N, C-alpha and C positions, 0 to 999 in steps of 0.2 A: 249609482250603486253605493252601498255602504261597505265598510270594512269592519273586521272583527279583530280586536287585540286581546290576547289571552296570555297571562303568565302561566308558566309550567315549571315544575321542579325537575331538575336533572338528577336522576337517581344515583349517578356515579359521584357527583360532587356535593349534592345537597343544596346547591344554589339554584336560583331561579333565572329563567330566560323569558323572552317574549316571543310569541308566535303571532304573526300578522296574516290574517286570512282575507283574501280578496278574490272574488266577492265574499261578502260576509257568510254566505252559506257554503263556501268551499270546504271540502273534507280535509284537504291538506293545506298547510300554510304556504303562502307565497314566499315568505322570508321568516327567518328566526334570528334572534340575537344570540350572542354567546351567553352561557350560564354564568353570570358574574354578580348577580344580585343576592343579597342575604335574605330577602323576603319577597313575596309576591307584591306587596304594597310598594316596596322600593322600586321594583321593576316597572310597575304601572306609573308611578310618579315620574320616573326618568323618561319613560316614553311620552308622557304628556308634556314634559319640559322640552323634549326634542321636537315634537310636533309644533308646539307653541313658538319655539325659536325659529323654526323654518317658516311658519306662517307669518311671523312678524318681520322677517328679514328675507324677502324674496330676492332671487338673484337679480343683478342689474340688467336692465334692458339694453340689448346691443343696438347701437345706432343703425339706421336703415342702410347706410352706405357700407357697412361691414358684413351684411348678411349675404 
């Protein structure tokens, strides 16, 4: 399944947040960020950086004797 990431403007603050929809065709977002970005582009770029960092730094694998 795919997910959908969309920036949206918070009408109260004028700042942007990100809505993550999973699955991609879900009507309501699974999670949203705080409205802390000055532009939609800044919100998108930060989300790409967060996803890239997580993909490139997976959590350590726990040794079998500790499971």
